[in-house]
One Martini backbone bead per residue (centre of mass of N, CA, C, O) as a GRO file, in nm:
protein
  110
    1MET     BB    1  -6.707   5.971  -7.622
    2LYS     BB    2  -6.765   5.813  -7.323
    3LYS     BB    3  -6.945   5.800  -7.037
    4GLU     BB    4  -6.748   5.616  -6.882
    5GLU     BB    5  -6.516   5.820  -6.879
    6LEU     BB    6  -6.658   6.035  -6.717
    7ILE     BB    7  -6.723   5.865  -6.469
    8GLN     BB    8  -6.429   5.799  -6.402
    9LYS     BB    9  -6.332   6.097  -6.359
   10VAL     BB   10  -6.535   6.173  -6.142
   11THR     BB   11  -6.442   5.955  -5.945
   12GLU     BB   12  -6.149   6.042  -5.923
   13MET     BB   13  -6.206   6.318  -5.810
   14LYS     BB   14  -6.378   6.241  -5.562
   15ASP     BB   15  -6.133   6.044  -5.444
   16ALA     BB   16  -5.951   6.269  -5.407
   17ALA     BB   17  -5.776   6.427  -5.159
   18SER     BB   18  -5.775   6.716  -5.331
   19CYS     BB   19  -6.073   6.742  -5.304
   20CYS     BB   20  -6.311   6.949  -5.263
   21PRO     BB   21  -6.619   6.961  -5.123
   22GLU     BB   22  -6.775   7.092  -5.363
   23ALA     BB   23  -6.677   6.898  -5.584
   24LYS     BB   24  -6.761   6.637  -5.450
   25GLU     BB   25  -7.064   6.703  -5.446
   26ALA     BB   26  -7.094   6.734  -5.756
   27CYS     BB   27  -7.003   6.450  -5.824
   28GLU     BB   28  -7.217   6.296  -5.662
   29ALA     BB   29  -7.462   6.421  -5.805
   30TYR     BB   30  -7.398   6.317  -6.081
   31LEU     BB   31  -7.377   6.013  -6.024
   32ALA     BB   32  -7.678   5.999  -5.913
   33SER     BB   33  -7.804   6.103  -6.208
   34VAL     BB   34  -7.745   5.879  -6.376
   35GLY     BB   35  -8.019   5.804  -6.589
   36THR     BB   36  -8.169   6.068  -6.545
   37GLU     BB   37  -8.341   6.374  -6.568
   38LYS     BB   38  -8.089   6.518  -6.392
   39GLU     BB   39  -7.818   6.493  -6.547
   40GLU     BB   40  -7.777   6.757  -6.707
   41ALA     BB   41  -7.787   6.950  -6.462
   42ALA     BB   42  -7.555   6.815  -6.304
   43LEU     BB   43  -7.340   6.860  -6.520
   44LYS     BB   44  -7.353   7.166  -6.527
   45ALA     BB   45  -7.283   7.201  -6.227
   46LEU     BB   46  -7.011   7.066  -6.243
   47TYR     BB   47  -6.879   7.258  -6.444
   48GLN     BB   48  -6.910   7.509  -6.272
   49GLU     BB   49  -6.744   7.411  -6.031
   50LEU     BB   50  -6.479   7.344  -6.186
   51ALA     BB   51  -6.426   7.633  -6.291
   52GLU     BB   52  -6.364   7.724  -5.985
   53ASP     BB   53  -6.155   7.476  -5.877
   54VAL     BB   54  -5.968   7.441  -6.106
   55ASN     BB   55  -5.631   7.451  -6.146
   56ASP     BB   56  -5.368   7.587  -6.274
   57ILE     BB   57  -5.032   7.570  -6.326
   58ASP     BB   58  -4.964   7.851  -6.212
   59GLY     BB   59  -5.107   7.812  -5.942
   60PHE     BB   60  -4.941   7.574  -5.852
   61ILE     BB   61  -4.663   7.708  -5.856
   62ALA     BB   62  -4.735   7.933  -5.658
   63TYR     BB   63  -4.820   7.759  -5.421
   64VAL     BB   64  -4.559   7.582  -5.389
   65GLY     BB   65  -4.370   7.842  -5.384
   66SER     BB   66  -4.481   7.932  -5.087
   67LYS     BB   67  -4.310   7.715  -4.994
   68THR     BB   68  -4.088   7.507  -4.804
   69GLY     BB   69  -3.851   7.301  -4.920
   70PRO     BB   70  -3.789   7.014  -5.100
   71GLU     BB   71  -4.082   6.953  -5.185
   72ALA     BB   72  -4.142   7.230  -5.307
   73GLU     BB   73  -3.914   7.235  -5.512
   74ALA     BB   74  -4.006   6.980  -5.662
   75ALA     BB   75  -4.288   7.088  -5.739
   76VAL     BB   76  -4.195   7.326  -5.905
   77ALA     BB   77  -4.031   7.166  -6.109
   78ALA     BB   78  -4.267   6.992  -6.204
   79GLY     BB   79  -4.445   7.226  -6.300
   80ARG     BB   80  -4.250   7.348  -6.507
   81GLU     BB   81  -4.219   7.095  -6.677
   82ALA     BB   82  -4.517   7.057  -6.743
   83LYS     BB   83  -4.552   7.329  -6.882
   84LYS     BB   84  -4.338   7.284  -7.101
   85ASN     BB   85  -4.523   7.016  -7.191
   86GLY     BB   86  -4.842   7.151  -7.177
   87ALA     BB   87  -4.958   7.202  -6.918
   88THR     BB   88  -5.271   7.343  -6.754
   89TYR     BB   89  -5.280   7.182  -6.484
   90CYS     BB   90  -5.274   7.085  -6.202
   91LEU     BB   91  -5.107   6.798  -6.044
   92CYS     BB   92  -5.336   6.706  -5.904
   93PRO     BB   93  -5.575   6.466  -5.918
   94ALA     BB   94  -5.825   6.651  -5.925
   95CYS     BB   95  -5.730   6.847  -6.154
   96GLN     BB   96  -5.677   6.637  -6.368
   97ALA     BB   97  -5.966   6.531  -6.385
   98GLY     BB   98  -6.111   6.808  -6.410
   99GLY     BB   99  -5.970   6.893  -6.671
  100TRP     BB  100  -6.081   6.672  -6.845
  101ILE     BB  101  -6.375   6.742  -6.808
  102LEU     BB  102  -6.358   7.029  -6.922
  103ASP     BB  103  -6.230   6.951  -7.205
  104HIS     BB  104  -6.513   6.752  -7.254
  105GLN     BB  105  -6.791   6.904  -7.245
  106ASN     BB  106  -6.878   6.896  -7.556
  107ASP     BB  107  -6.920   6.574  -7.549
  108PHE     BB  108  -7.180   6.588  -7.320
  109LEU     BB  109  -7.330   6.825  -7.405
  110LYS     BB  110  -7.636   6.939  -7.563
   0.00000   0.00000   0.00000
């Protein structure tokens, strides 16, 4: 894995409308630390925050299933299909990027 891939995914997560404020702050702190002596600590803090904020596919299905209407039904169906195909994270852009970051943490932590 290249650090550029990590930076791209962190930026995607930060810029996603579905990114919560705490995760956005952790993303921004990591991006500001790249290339400095604070980078490793900021990356660890980012992973800790994402472990708390990134939702799994079952949580996504439950959340959208608590809503009503055709959009909610379509989202539940999409979530179930994604789960059937091996998805483990919520389908929103922030969780998709955050899930990738979490899945690759051993590639970037020393």
